[in-house]
N, CA and C atoms of all chains as a GROMACS GRO file, in nm:
protein
  639
    1MET      N    1   9.802  10.509   9.702
    1MET     CA    2   9.804  10.379   9.772
    1MET      C    3   9.665  10.316   9.772
    2ALA      N    4   9.662  10.192   9.734
    2ALA     CA    5   9.532  10.122   9.738
    2ALA      C    6   9.510  10.064   9.877
    3ASN      N    7   9.385  10.038   9.907
    3ASN     CA    8   9.353   9.970  10.032
    3ASN      C    9   9.382   9.823  10.014
    4LYS      N   10   9.506   9.787  10.042
    4LYS     CA   11   9.548   9.651  10.014
    4LYS      C   12   9.655   9.608  10.114
    5ALA      N   13   9.652   9.481  10.152
    5ALA     CA   14   9.755   9.425  10.239
    5ALA      C   15   9.827   9.314  10.163
    6ALA      N   16   9.959   9.323  10.155
    6ALA     CA   17  10.040   9.220  10.088
    6ALA      C   18  10.135   9.162  10.194
    7ILE      N   19  10.111   9.038  10.230
    7ILE     CA   20  10.182   8.978  10.343
    7ILE      C   21  10.268   8.860  10.296
    8ILE      N   22  10.396   8.862  10.335
    8ILE     CA   23  10.485   8.750  10.305
    8ILE      C   24  10.483   8.654  10.424
    9VAL      N   25  10.454   8.527  10.399
    9VAL     CA   26  10.454   8.427  10.506
    9VAL      C   27  10.577   8.339  10.488
   10HIS      N   28  10.686   8.375  10.556
   10HIS     CA   29  10.813   8.305  10.542
   10HIS      C   30  10.825   8.197  10.649
   11SER      N   31  10.763   8.221  10.763
   11SER     CA   32  10.772   8.125  10.874
   11SER      C   33  10.668   8.015  10.860
   12GLY      N   34  10.706   7.896  10.904
   12GLY     CA   35  10.610   7.785  10.906
   12GLY      C   36  10.563   7.755  11.048
   13ASP      N   37  10.604   7.840  11.143
   13ASP     CA   38  10.565   7.818  11.282
   13ASP      C   39  10.414   7.833  11.297
   14MET      N   40  10.357   7.744  11.377
   14MET     CA   41  10.212   7.739  11.392
   14MET      C   42  10.154   7.872  11.434
   15ASP      N   43  10.214   7.936  11.534
   15ASP     CA   44  10.159   8.063  11.585
   15ASP      C   45  10.166   8.173  11.480
   16LYS      N   46  10.273   8.171  11.398
   16LYS     CA   47  10.288   8.276  11.297
   16LYS      C   48  10.192   8.256  11.180
   17ILE      N   49  10.163   8.129  11.149
   17ILE     CA   50  10.066   8.101  11.043
   17ILE      C   51   9.928   8.152  11.087
   18TYR      N   52   9.895   8.130  11.214
   18TYR     CA   53   9.769   8.186  11.267
   18TYR      C   54   9.769   8.337  11.254
   19SER      N   55   9.880   8.402  11.295
   19SER     CA   56   9.888   8.548  11.285
   19SER      C   57   9.862   8.595  11.143
   20ALA      N   58   9.929   8.528  11.048
   20ALA     CA   59   9.916   8.568  10.907
   20ALA      C   60   9.771   8.556  10.860
   21LEU      N   61   9.707   8.445  10.894
   21LEU     CA   62   9.569   8.422  10.847
   21LEU      C   63   9.470   8.514  10.916
   22ILE      N   64   9.493   8.543  11.043
   22ILE     CA   65   9.403   8.635  11.114
   22ILE      C   66   9.419   8.776  11.058
   23LEU      N   67   9.543   8.817  11.033
   23LEU     CA   68   9.566   8.949  10.974
   23LEU      C   69   9.505   8.958  10.834
   24GLY      N   70   9.524   8.854  10.755
   24GLY     CA   71   9.468   8.853  10.619
   24GLY      C   72   9.317   8.864  10.621
   25ASN      N   73   9.254   8.785  10.708
   25ASN     CA   74   9.108   8.790  10.720
   25ASN      C   75   9.063   8.926  10.773
   26GLY      N   76   9.138   8.979  10.869
   26GLY     CA   77   9.105   9.110  10.924
   26GLY      C   78   9.109   9.217  10.815
   27ALA      N   79   9.210   9.211  10.730
   27ALA     CA   80   9.223   9.308  10.621
   27ALA      C   81   9.100   9.300  10.530
   28LEU      N   82   9.063   9.179  10.490
   28LEU     CA   83   8.947   9.162  10.401
   28LEU      C   84   8.819   9.210  10.469
   29ALA      N   85   8.806   9.179  10.599
   29ALA     CA   86   8.685   9.217  10.672
   29ALA      C   87   8.674   9.369  10.685
   30MET      N   88   8.787   9.437  10.690
   30MET     CA   89   8.784   9.583  10.702
   30MET      C   90   8.775   9.651  10.566
   31GLY      N   91   8.758   9.572  10.463
   31GLY     CA   92   8.736   9.630  10.331
   31GLY      C   93   8.860   9.647  10.246
   32LEU      N   94   8.973   9.588  10.292
   32LEU     CA   95   9.095   9.592  10.211
   32LEU      C   96   9.100   9.469  10.120
   33GLU      N   97   9.184   9.475  10.019
   33GLU     CA   98   9.220   9.353   9.946
   33GLU      C   99   9.334   9.288  10.024
   34ALA      N  100   9.357   9.160  10.003
   34ALA     CA  101   9.468   9.096  10.075
   34ALA      C  102   9.528   8.982   9.995
   35SER      N  103   9.662   8.969  10.005
   35SER     CA  104   9.727   8.852   9.948
   35SER      C  105   9.832   8.801  10.047
   36LEU      N  106   9.847   8.669  10.050
   36LEU     CA  107   9.947   8.603  10.135
   36LEU      C  108  10.042   8.528  10.043
   37PHE      N  109  10.172   8.564  10.051
   37PHE     CA  110  10.273   8.499   9.967
   37PHE      C  111  10.348   8.399  10.053
   38PHE      N  112  10.326   8.269  10.030
   38PHE     CA  113  10.388   8.164  10.112
   38PHE      C  114  10.521   8.123  10.052
   39THR      N  115  10.627   8.144  10.131
   39THR     CA  116  10.760   8.110  10.083
   39THR      C  117  10.838   8.036  10.192
   40PHE      N  118  10.946   7.969  10.154
   40PHE     CA  119  11.029   7.892  10.247
   40PHE      C  120  10.949   7.807  10.346
   41TRP      N  121  10.970   7.830  10.476
   41TRP     CA  122  10.906   7.743  10.575
   41TRP      C  123  10.755   7.760  10.574
   42GLY      N  124  10.712   7.877  10.534
   42GLY     CA  125  10.568   7.903  10.524
   42GLY      C  126  10.502   7.810  10.423
   43LEU      N  127  10.572   7.787  10.311
   43LEU     CA  128  10.515   7.703  10.206
   43LEU      C  129  10.494   7.559  10.252
   44GLN      N  130  10.577   7.514  10.347
   44GLN     CA  131  10.566   7.376  10.397
   44GLN      C  132  10.426   7.350  10.456
   45ARG      N  133  10.366   7.459  10.508
   45ARG     CA  134  10.233   7.446  10.570
   45ARG      C  135  10.124   7.422  10.465
   46LEU      N  136  10.153   7.452  10.340
   46LEU     CA  137  10.054   7.430  10.234
   46LEU      C  138  10.064   7.290  10.175
   47LYS      N  139  10.156   7.209  10.232
   47LYS     CA  140  10.164   7.069  10.188
   47LYS      C  141  10.044   6.994  10.240
   48LYS      N  142  10.004   6.892  10.169
   48LYS     CA  143   9.889   6.811  10.212
   48LYS      C  144   9.911   6.760  10.354
   49GLY      N  145   9.816   6.788  10.442
   49GLY     CA  146   9.825   6.744  10.581
   49GLY      C  147   9.919   6.826  10.668
   50GLY      N  148   9.970   6.937  10.612
   50GLY     CA  149  10.072   7.013  10.685
   50GLY      C  150  10.025   7.139  10.756
   51LEU      N  151   9.898   7.173  10.732
   51LEU     CA  152   9.846   7.302  10.777
   51LEU      C  153   9.873   7.332  10.924
   52GLU      N  154   9.836   7.241  11.011
   52GLU     CA  155   9.845   7.266  11.156
   52GLU      C  156   9.973   7.206  11.215
   53LYS      N  157  10.066   7.161  11.129
   53LYS     CA  158  10.180   7.083  11.177
   53LYS      C  159  10.299   7.163  11.228
   54GLY      N  160  10.298   7.295  11.213
   54GLY     CA  161  10.415   7.374  11.250
   54GLY      C  162  10.444   7.373  11.399
   55PRO      N  163  10.572   7.390  11.436
   55PRO     CA  164  10.605   7.402  11.579
   55PRO      C  165  10.571   7.541  11.630
   56LEU      N  166  10.578   7.560  11.761
   56LEU     CA  167  10.558   7.692  11.820
   56LEU      C  168  10.688   7.770  11.804
   57SER      N  169  10.680   7.900  11.772
   57SER     CA  170  10.803   7.976  11.745
   57SER      C  171  10.889   7.995  11.870
   58LYS      N  172  10.827   7.998  11.987
   58LYS     CA  173  10.901   8.009  12.113
   58LYS      C  174  10.846   7.906  12.212
   59MET      N  175  10.932   7.856  12.298
   59MET     CA  176  10.892   7.761  12.404
   59MET      C  177  10.814   7.642  12.348
   60ASN      N  178  10.864   7.589  12.236
   60ASN     CA  179  10.797   7.471  12.179
   60ASN      C  180  10.814   7.350  12.271
   61MET      N  181  10.931   7.344  12.338
   61MET     CA  182  10.964   7.238  12.434
   61MET      C  183  10.925   7.099  12.382
   62LEU      N  184  10.982   7.064  12.267
   62LEU     CA  185  10.957   6.934  12.202
   62LEU      C  186  10.808   6.908  12.182
   63GLY      N  187  10.734   7.016  12.163
   63GLY     CA  188  10.592   6.999  12.133
   63GLY      C  189  10.500   7.020  12.252
   64LEU      N  190  10.559   7.027  12.372
   64LEU     CA  191  10.475   7.044  12.492
   64LEU      C  192  10.411   7.184  12.494
   65GLY      N  193  10.494   7.285  12.464
   65GLY     CA  194  10.444   7.423  12.460
   65GLY      C  195  10.336   7.438  12.354
   66ARG      N  196  10.361   7.374  12.241
   66ARG     CA  197  10.268   7.379  12.130
   66ARG      C  198  10.133   7.318  12.171
   67TRP      N  199  10.141   7.205  12.240
   67TRP     CA  200  10.021   7.136  12.285
   67TRP      C  201   9.941   7.223  12.382
   68MET      N  202  10.015   7.292  12.472
   68MET     CA  203   9.948   7.379  12.569
   68MET      C  204   9.878   7.497  12.502
   69ILE      N  205   9.948   7.558  12.406
   69ILE     CA  206   9.888   7.673  12.335
   69ILE      C  207   9.766   7.628  12.255
   70LYS      N  208   9.778   7.510  12.192
   70LYS     CA  209   9.667   7.456  12.114
   70LYS      C  210   9.544   7.440  12.203
   71ARG      N  211   9.569   7.389  12.324
   71ARG     CA  212   9.459   7.367  12.418
   71ARG      C  213   9.395   7.500  12.458
   72LYS      N  214   9.481   7.600  12.486
   72LYS     CA  215   9.432   7.734  12.522
   72LYS      C  216   9.351   7.795  12.408
   73MET      N  217   9.401   7.773  12.287
   73MET     CA  218   9.332   7.828  12.170
   73MET      C  219   9.195   7.765  12.153
   74LYS      N  220   9.188   7.637  12.182
   74LYS     CA  221   9.060   7.566  12.171
   74LYS      C  222   8.961   7.621  12.275
   75GLN      N  223   9.013   7.644  12.397
   75GLN     CA  224   8.928   7.700  12.503
   75GLN      C  225   8.878   7.839  12.465
   76ALA      N  226   8.965   7.917  12.400
   76ALA     CA  227   8.928   8.053  12.360
   76ALA      C  228   8.844   8.052  12.232
   77ARG      N  229   8.818   7.933  12.179
   77ARG     CA  230   8.739   7.915  12.057
   77ARG      C  231   8.799   7.985  11.936
   78VAL      N  232   8.931   7.978  11.924
   78VAL     CA  233   8.997   8.032  11.805
   78VAL      C  234   8.963   7.941  11.686
   79ALA      N  235   8.926   8.002  11.575
   79ALA     CA  236   8.890   7.924  11.456
   79ALA      C  237   9.012   7.848  11.405
   80PRO      N  238   8.996   7.720  11.366
   80PRO     CA  239   9.110   7.645  11.312
   80PRO      C  240   9.156   7.701  11.177
   81LEU      N  241   9.281   7.669  11.139
   81LEU     CA  242   9.338   7.722  11.015
   81LEU      C  243   9.255   7.687  10.892
   82GLU      N  244   9.198   7.567  10.895
   82GLU     CA  245   9.116   7.525  10.781
   82GLU      C  246   9.002   7.625  10.756
   83LYS      N  247   8.936   7.668  10.864
   83LYS     CA  248   8.827   7.766  10.850
   83LYS      C  249   8.882   7.904  10.809
   84LEU      N  250   8.996   7.943  10.871
   84LEU     CA  251   9.053   8.074  10.840
   84LEU      C  252   9.093   8.082  10.692
   85PHE      N  253   9.147   7.972  10.639
   85PHE     CA  254   9.182   7.967  10.497
   85PHE      C  255   9.056   7.976  10.410
   86GLY      N  256   8.955   7.899  10.449
   86GLY     CA  257   8.829   7.898  10.373
   86GLY      C  258   8.768   8.037  10.368
   87ASP      N  259   8.764   8.104  10.483
   87ASP     CA  260   8.709   8.240  10.490
   87ASP      C  261   8.791   8.336  10.406
   88PHE      N  262   8.923   8.325  10.417
   88PHE     CA  263   9.013   8.414  10.343
   88PHE      C  264   8.987   8.405  10.192
   89LEU      N  265   8.975   8.282  10.143
   89LEU     CA  266   8.953   8.263  10.000
   89LEU      C  267   8.812   8.307   9.960
   90GLU      N  268   8.714   8.277  10.046
   90GLU     CA  269   8.576   8.314  10.016
   90GLU      C  270   8.560   8.467  10.006
   91LEU      N  271   8.637   8.540  10.088
   91LEU     CA  272   8.629   8.686  10.086
   91LEU      C  273   8.716   8.748   9.977
   92GLY      N  274   8.773   8.665   9.892
   92GLY     CA  275   8.848   8.717   9.778
   92GLY      C  276   8.997   8.734   9.801
   93GLY      N  277   9.050   8.679   9.911
   93GLY     CA  278   9.194   8.686   9.936
   93GLY      C  279   9.269   8.595   9.841
   94LYS      N  280   9.396   8.631   9.814
   94LYS     CA  281   9.479   8.549   9.724
   94LYS      C  282   9.586   8.476   9.805
   95VAL      N  283   9.603   8.348   9.776
   95VAL     CA  284   9.710   8.270   9.838
   95VAL      C  285   9.811   8.238   9.728
   96LEU      N  286   9.932   8.292   9.743
   96LEU     CA  287  10.034   8.275   9.640
   96LEU      C  288  10.141   8.179   9.691
   97ALA      N  289  10.176   8.081   9.609
   97ALA     CA  290  10.279   7.984   9.646
   97ALA      C  291  10.408   8.017   9.570
   98CYS      N  292  10.519   8.027   9.642
   98CYS     CA  293  10.648   8.064   9.584
   98CYS      C  294  10.707   7.948   9.505
   99ASP      N  295  10.726   7.967   9.375
   99ASP     CA  296  10.775   7.855   9.293
   99ASP      C  297  10.925   7.831   9.311
  100LEU      N  298  10.999   7.935   9.354
  100LEU     CA  299  11.143   7.916   9.379
  100LEU      C  300  11.161   7.822   9.499
  101THR      N  301  11.080   7.841   9.603
  101THR     CA  302  11.085   7.753   9.720
  101THR      C  303  11.055   7.609   9.678
  102MET      N  304  10.958   7.594   9.588
  102MET     CA  305  10.921   7.459   9.542
  102MET      C  306  11.042   7.392   9.477
  103GLU      N  307  11.115   7.471   9.398
  103GLU     CA  308  11.231   7.419   9.327
  103GLU      C  309  11.343   7.383   9.426
  104ILE      N  310  11.374   7.478   9.516
  104ILE     CA  311  11.484   7.459   9.612
  104ILE      C  312  11.455   7.342   9.705
  105MET      N  313  11.334   7.334   9.754
  105MET     CA  314  11.302   7.234   9.856
  105MET      C  315  11.241   7.108   9.796
  106GLY      N  316  11.238   7.101   9.665
  106GLY     CA  317  11.187   6.981   9.600
  106GLY      C  318  11.040   6.954   9.630
  107VAL      N  319  10.963   7.061   9.638
  107VAL     CA  320  10.818   7.045   9.661
  107VAL      C  321  10.749   7.040   9.526
  108ARG      N  322  10.678   6.930   9.501
  108ARG     CA  323  10.606   6.918   9.375
  108ARG      C  324  10.465   6.974   9.392
  109LYS      N  325  10.408   7.015   9.280
  109LYS     CA  326  10.273   7.073   9.282
  109LYS      C  327  10.174   6.976   9.345
  110GLU      N  328  10.194   6.847   9.317
  110GLU     CA  329  10.099   6.748   9.370
  110GLU      C  330  10.115   6.725   9.520
  111ASP      N  331  10.226   6.779   9.578
  111ASP     CA  332  10.243   6.770   9.724
  111ASP      C  333  10.162   6.876   9.797
  112LEU      N  334  10.119   6.980   9.722
  112LEU     CA  335  10.056   7.097   9.785
  112LEU      C  336   9.904   7.092   9.780
  113ARG      N  337   9.842   7.166   9.870
  113ARG     CA  338   9.696   7.178   9.876
  113ARG      C  339   9.650   7.274   9.767
  114ASP      N  340   9.628   7.221   9.649
  114ASP     CA  341   9.590   7.305   9.534
  114ASP      C  342   9.460   7.382   9.561
  115ASP      N  343   9.373   7.325   9.647
  115ASP     CA  344   9.245   7.392   9.677
  115ASP      C  345   9.263   7.521   9.755
  116LEU      N  346   9.380   7.537   9.818
  116LEU     CA  347   9.404   7.659   9.898
  116LEU      C  348   9.483   7.763   9.819
  117ILE      N  349   9.542   7.723   9.706
  117ILE     CA  350   9.637   7.809   9.636
  117ILE      C  351   9.572   7.877   9.515
  118THR      N  352   9.586   8.010   9.511
  118THR     CA  353   9.529   8.087   9.401
  118THR      C  354   9.624   8.086   9.281
  119ASP      N  355   9.756   8.094   9.311
  119ASP     CA  356   9.853   8.104   9.202
  119ASP      C  357   9.991   8.055   9.248
  120TYR      N  358  10.066   7.998   9.154
  120TYR     CA  359  10.205   7.958   9.179
  120TYR      C  360  10.290   8.061   9.108
  121CYS      N  361  10.376   8.131   9.181
  121CYS     CA  362  10.442   8.244   9.118
  121CYS      C  363  10.573   8.281   9.186
  122GLY      N  364  10.631   8.389   9.140
  122GLY     CA  365  10.761   8.432   9.192
  122GLY      C  366  10.756   8.571   9.252
  123VAL      N  367  10.873   8.625   9.275
  123VAL     CA  368  10.886   8.754   9.344
  123VAL      C  369  10.816   8.867   9.267
  124GLY      N  370  10.816   8.855   9.135
  124GLY     CA  371  10.754   8.961   9.054
  124GLY      C  372  10.607   8.978   9.086
  125THR      N  373  10.539   8.863   9.105
  125THR     CA  374  10.395   8.869   9.136
  125THR      C  375  10.374   8.933   9.273
  126TYR      N  376  10.460   8.892   9.371
  126TYR     CA  377  10.445   8.953   9.503
  126TYR      C  378  10.468   9.104   9.496
  127MET      N  379  10.575   9.145   9.427
  127MET     CA  380  10.607   9.288   9.419
  127MET      C  381  10.497   9.365   9.348
  128ASN      N  382  10.436   9.301   9.252
  128ASN     CA  383  10.326   9.366   9.181
  128ASN      C  384  10.206   9.385   9.274
  129GLU      N  385  10.187   9.288   9.364
  129GLU     CA  386  10.082   9.300   9.466
  129GLU      C  387  10.119   9.412   9.564
  130ALA      N  388  10.246   9.416   9.603
  130ALA     CA  389  10.291   9.508   9.708
  130ALA      C  390  10.307   9.652   9.659
  131ARG      N  391  10.323   9.666   9.527
  131ARG     CA  392  10.349   9.797   9.466
  131ARG      C  393  10.255   9.905   9.518
  132ASP      N  394  10.126   9.873   9.524
  132ASP     CA  395  10.030   9.975   9.566
  132ASP      C  396   9.958   9.934   9.696
  133ALA      N  397  10.024   9.849   9.774
  133ALA     CA  398   9.962   9.807   9.900
  133ALA      C  399   9.995   9.907  10.010
  134SER      N  400   9.895   9.940  10.090
  134SER     CA  401   9.920  10.031  10.202
  134SER      C  402   9.971   9.955  10.324
  135VAL      N  403   9.953   9.824  10.326
  135VAL     CA  404  10.002   9.741  10.436
  135VAL      C  405  10.089   9.630  10.377
  136THR      N  406  10.217   9.625  10.418
  136THR     CA  407  10.302   9.513  10.379
  136THR      C  408  10.366   9.457  10.506
  137LEU      N  409  10.364   9.326  10.519
  137LEU     CA  410  10.420   9.262  10.638
  137LEU      C  411  10.503   9.140  10.598
  138PHE      N  412  10.603   9.112  10.679
  138PHE     CA  413  10.686   8.993  10.659
  138PHE      C  414  10.676   8.910  10.787
  139ILE      N  415  10.619   8.792  10.773
  139ILE     CA  416  10.595   8.711  10.893
  139ILE      C  417  10.678   8.583  10.890
  140MET      N  418   6.350   9.453  10.036
  140MET     CA  419   6.479   9.453  10.106
  140MET      C  420   6.488   9.332  10.200
  141ALA      N  421   6.593   9.260  10.186
  141ALA     CA  422   6.609   9.142  10.273
  141ALA      C  423   6.686   9.180  10.398
  142GLU      N  424   6.672   9.096  10.498
  142GLU     CA  425   6.748   9.117  10.620
  142GLU      C  426   6.827   8.989  10.647
  143ILE      N  427   6.958   9.004  10.662
  143ILE     CA  428   7.043   8.888  10.685
  143ILE      C  429   7.089   8.890  10.830
  144LYS      N  430   7.064   8.782  10.902
  144LYS     CA  431   7.104   8.776  11.042
  144LYS      C  432   7.228   8.688  11.058
  145VAL      N  433   7.322   8.736  11.138
  145VAL     CA  434   7.446   8.663  11.162
  145VAL      C  435   7.461   8.647  11.313
  146ASN      N  436   7.476   8.523  11.357
  146ASN     CA  437   7.493   8.499  11.500
  146ASN      C  438   7.638   8.463  11.532
  147CYS      N  439   7.707   8.552  11.603
  147CYS     CA  440   7.847   8.528  11.639
  147CYS      C  441   7.864   8.522  11.791
  148VAL      N  442   7.760   8.485  11.862
  148VAL     CA  443   7.769   8.475  12.008
  148VAL      C  444   7.872   8.368  12.044
  149GLY      N  445   7.968   8.405  12.129
  149GLY     CA  446   8.072   8.311  12.173
  149GLY      C  447   8.191   8.304  12.080
  150GLU      N  448   8.181   8.366  11.963
  150GLU     CA  449   8.294   8.361  11.867
  150GLU      C  450   8.396   8.470  11.903
  151THR      N  451   8.523   8.442  11.868
  151THR     CA  452   8.629   8.539  11.899
  151THR      C  453   8.694   8.590  11.771
  152CYS      N  454   8.792   8.680  11.788
  152CYS     CA  455   8.866   8.742  11.677
  152CYS      C  456   8.921   8.636  11.583
  153PRO      N  457   8.912   8.647  11.454
  153PRO     CA  458   8.845   8.753  11.377
  153PRO      C  459   8.707   8.711  11.326
  154VAL      N  460   8.647   8.607  11.386
  154VAL     CA  461   8.526   8.547  11.327
  154VAL      C  462   8.408   8.646  11.313
  155PRO      N  463   8.374   8.725  11.417
  155PRO     CA  464   8.260   8.817  11.397
  155PRO      C  465   8.280   8.915  11.281
  156LEU      N  466   8.404   8.966  11.268
  156LEU     CA  467   8.435   9.057  11.157
  156LEU      C  468   8.420   8.987  11.023
  157VAL      N  469   8.475   8.866  11.017
  157VAL     CA  470   8.476   8.791  10.892
  157VAL      C  471   8.333   8.751  10.852
  158GLU      N  472   8.255   8.705  10.949
  158GLU     CA  473   8.118   8.664  10.917
  158GLU      C  474   8.034   8.784  10.874
  159THR      N  475   8.061   8.900  10.935
  159THR     CA  476   7.989   9.022  10.895
  159THR      C  477   8.024   9.057  10.750
  160ARG      N  478   8.152   9.047  10.718
  160ARG     CA  479   8.197   9.080  10.582
  160ARG      C  480   8.135   8.985  10.480
  161LYS      N  481   8.128   8.857  10.517
  161LYS     CA  482   8.067   8.758  10.427
  161LYS      C  483   7.921   8.795  10.401
  162ALA      N  484   7.849   8.830  10.509
  162ALA     CA  485   7.707   8.864  10.495
  162ALA      C  486   7.690   8.990  10.411
  163LEU      N  487   7.780   9.087  10.428
  163LEU     CA  488   7.771   9.212  10.351
  163LEU      C  489   7.797   9.187  10.203
  164ARG      N  490   7.885   9.092  10.174
  164ARG     CA  491   7.912   9.057  10.034
  164ARG      C  492   7.792   8.991   9.969
  165GLN      N  493   7.721   8.913  10.051
  165GLN     CA  494   7.603   8.840  10.004
  165GLN      C  495   7.486   8.937   9.983
  166ALA      N  496   7.478   9.042  10.068
  166ALA     CA  497   7.366   9.135  10.066
  166ALA      C  498   7.366   9.219   9.939
  167LYS      N  499   7.244   9.259   9.899
  167LYS     CA  500   7.233   9.351   9.786
  167LYS      C  501   7.217   9.492   9.842
  168ALA      N  502   7.238   9.592   9.758
  168ALA     CA  503   7.226   9.732   9.802
  168ALA      C  504   7.089   9.753   9.867
  169GLY      N  505   7.089   9.810   9.986
  169GLY     CA  506   6.963   9.835  10.058
  169GLY      C  507   6.930   9.729  10.160
  170ASP      N  508   6.985   9.609  10.144
  170ASP     CA  509   6.961   9.502  10.242
  170ASP      C  510   7.023   9.538  10.377
  171ILE      N  511   6.969   9.476  10.481
  171ILE     CA  512   7.022   9.502  10.614
  171ILE      C  513   7.090   9.377  10.670
  172VAL      N  514   7.208   9.396  10.726
  172VAL     CA  515   7.280   9.287  10.792
  172VAL      C  516   7.275   9.313  10.942
  173GLU      N  517   7.227   9.213  11.016
  173GLU     CA  518   7.220   9.226  11.161
  173GLU      C  519   7.311   9.121  11.224
  174VAL      N  520   7.409   9.167  11.300
  174VAL     CA  521   7.504   9.076  11.363
  174VAL      C  522   7.487   9.083  11.514
  175CYS      N  523   7.482   8.968  11.580
  175CYS     CA  524   7.487   8.972  11.726
  175CYS      C  525   7.608   8.892  11.772
  176GLY      N  526   7.665   8.933  11.885
  176GLY     CA  527   7.786   8.868  11.933
  176GLY      C  528   7.818   8.905  12.075
  177THR      N  529   7.933   8.855  12.121
  177THR     CA  530   7.978   8.881  12.258
  177THR      C  531   8.123   8.931  12.262
  178HIS      N  532   8.196   8.917  12.151
  178HIS     CA  533   8.338   8.957  12.149
  178HIS      C  534   8.346   9.110  12.160
  179PRO      N  535   8.406   9.163  12.270
  179PRO     CA  536   8.402   9.308  12.294
  179PRO      C  537   8.465   9.393  12.183
  180ALA      N  538   8.584   9.352  12.132
  180ALA     CA  539   8.652   9.434  12.032
  180ALA      C  540   8.571   9.444  11.903
  181SER      N  541   8.502   9.336  11.868
  181SER     CA  542   8.424   9.336  11.743
  181SER      C  543   8.311   9.438  11.747
  182LYS      N  544   8.261   9.467  11.867
  182LYS     CA  545   8.154   9.566  11.880
  182LYS      C  546   8.202   9.704  11.832
  183LYS      N  547   8.333   9.730  11.851
  183LYS     CA  548   8.389   9.856  11.802
  183LYS      C  549   8.435   9.845  11.657
  184GLU      N  550   8.487   9.725  11.621
  184GLU     CA  551   8.552   9.711  11.491
  184GLU      C  552   8.454   9.692  11.375
  185ILE      N  553   8.340   9.630  11.402
  185ILE     CA  554   8.241   9.612  11.294
  185ILE      C  555   8.190   9.750  11.247
  186PRO      N  556   8.157   9.843  11.340
  186PRO     CA  557   8.122   9.978  11.292
  186PRO      C  558   8.236  10.047  11.216
  187MET      N  559   8.363  10.022  11.259
  187MET     CA  560   8.479  10.078  11.186
  187MET      C  561   8.481  10.028  11.043
  188ALA      N  562   8.456   9.897  11.028
  188ALA     CA  563   8.458   9.836  10.894
  188ALA      C  564   8.346   9.895  10.809
  189ALA      N  565   8.227   9.912  10.869
  189ALA     CA  566   8.113   9.969  10.795
  189ALA      C  567   8.147  10.109  10.745
  190LYS      N  568   8.212  10.186  10.833
  190LYS     CA  569   8.249  10.324  10.797
  190LYS      C  570   8.351  10.322  10.683
  191ALA      N  571   8.451  10.234  10.696
  191ALA     CA  572   8.556  10.226  10.594
  191ALA      C  573   8.500  10.188  10.458
  192MET      N  574   8.392  10.108  10.460
  192MET     CA  575   8.333  10.065  10.333
  192MET      C  576   8.220  10.158  10.288
  193GLY      N  577   8.200  10.266  10.363
  193GLY     CA  578   8.099  10.364  10.325
  193GLY      C  579   7.956  10.315  10.341
  194LEU      N  580   7.934  10.225  10.436
  194LEU     CA  581   7.799  10.171  10.458
  194LEU      C  582   7.734  10.240  10.577
  195GLU      N  583   7.600  10.234  10.580
  195GLU     CA  584   7.527  10.305  10.684
  195GLU      C  585   7.512  10.218  10.809
  196LEU      N  586   7.563  10.271  10.922
  196LEU     CA  587   7.550  10.202  11.050
  196LEU      C  588   7.416  10.245  11.111
  197LEU      N  589   7.325  10.150  11.124
  197LEU     CA  590   7.190  10.185  11.172
  197LEU      C  591   7.180  10.182  11.323
  198GLU      N  592   7.246  10.083  11.384
  198GLU     CA  593   7.228  10.067  11.527
  198GLU      C  594   7.339   9.983  11.589
  199VAL      N  595   7.381  10.022  11.710
  199VAL     CA  596   7.467   9.938  11.794
  199VAL      C  597   7.396   9.931  11.928
  200ARG      N  598   7.348   9.813  11.963
  200ARG     CA  599   7.270   9.804  12.086
  200ARG      C  600   7.328   9.698  12.179
  201ASP      N  601   7.338   9.733  12.308
  201ASP     CA  602   7.383   9.637  12.410
  201ASP      C  603   7.264   9.555  12.460
  202GLY      N  604   7.291   9.425  12.478
  202GLY     CA  605   7.187   9.337  12.533
  202GLY      C  606   7.230   9.283  12.668
  203ALA      N  607   7.165   9.177  12.711
  203ALA     CA  608   7.198   9.117  12.841
  203ALA      C  609   7.327   9.036  12.831
  204ASP      N  610   7.397   9.020  12.942
  204ASP     CA  611   7.515   8.935  12.955
  204ASP      C  612   7.625   8.966  12.854
  205GLY      N  613   7.650   9.093  12.831
  205GLY     CA  614   7.760   9.131  12.742
  205GLY      C  615   7.734   9.110  12.594
  206THR      N  616   7.611   9.080  12.558
  206THR     CA  617   7.583   9.063  12.415
  206THR      C  618   7.559   9.200  12.351
  207TRP      N  619   7.580   9.205  12.222
  207TRP     CA  620   7.552   9.328  12.147
  207TRP      C  621   7.491   9.292  12.013
  208LYS      N  622   7.425   9.390  11.954
  208LYS     CA  623   7.362   9.370  11.824
  208LYS      C  624   7.394   9.491  11.737
  209ILE      N  625   7.439   9.466  11.616
  209ILE     CA  626   7.476   9.574  11.524
  209ILE      C  627   7.396   9.559  11.395
  210ARG      N  628   7.342   9.667  11.348
  210ARG     CA  629   7.266   9.665  11.222
  210ARG      C  630   7.332   9.759  11.121
  211ILE      N  631   7.357   9.706  11.002
  211ILE     CA  632   7.423   9.782  10.895
  211ILE      C  633   7.339   9.773  10.768
  212ARG      N  634   7.325   9.885  10.699
  212ARG     CA  635   7.256   9.881  10.570
  212ARG      C  636   7.361   9.879  10.458
  213ARG      N  637   7.347   9.781  10.368
  213ARG     CA  638   7.442   9.768  10.256
  213ARG      C  639   7.414   9.879  10.156
   0.00000   0.00000   0.00000
């Protein structure tokens, strides 16, 4: 087993995207390799202007819960997703965009944040990443 | 040998870990990375990361008002 984390980001919920990016950065910081495979609702967050747009997974309350958590996160000085993505890529993390999701949901390449994406690929690439990963997560 | 200083005072998870890793990547063999911060868990986790990467932990020192300073040799 290699020191590697292969994480599937299926959810587009704001809190889960934070979890995924914090885990990915944590893996890289602890000396592991890391890849994040964005699929389905997760991929929607890689659309231009979509990064911070996800709802809260629980108690969203038409955005009120989301607003409250955002405020708490700001008070706690949690790094914004833009910085977490930048750090993740700078430390050698891979961001993989699911091409099947693009096809199903009609997402064009030009709709996505190409600057955040390492590769556009399918399940084979993810499985190849996960083959020798000691940490695999589905978020 | 260069010394790289990283200031993470007031930063929370995972920023101190990430900034330390960035500095270690930038450092050449033998260089020293010195991180200071206030996030309690990072004080334990940065030495864990150094150990996992086979780097030499030189010092973990507590300062005033919950601050700490960690020195690692690349």
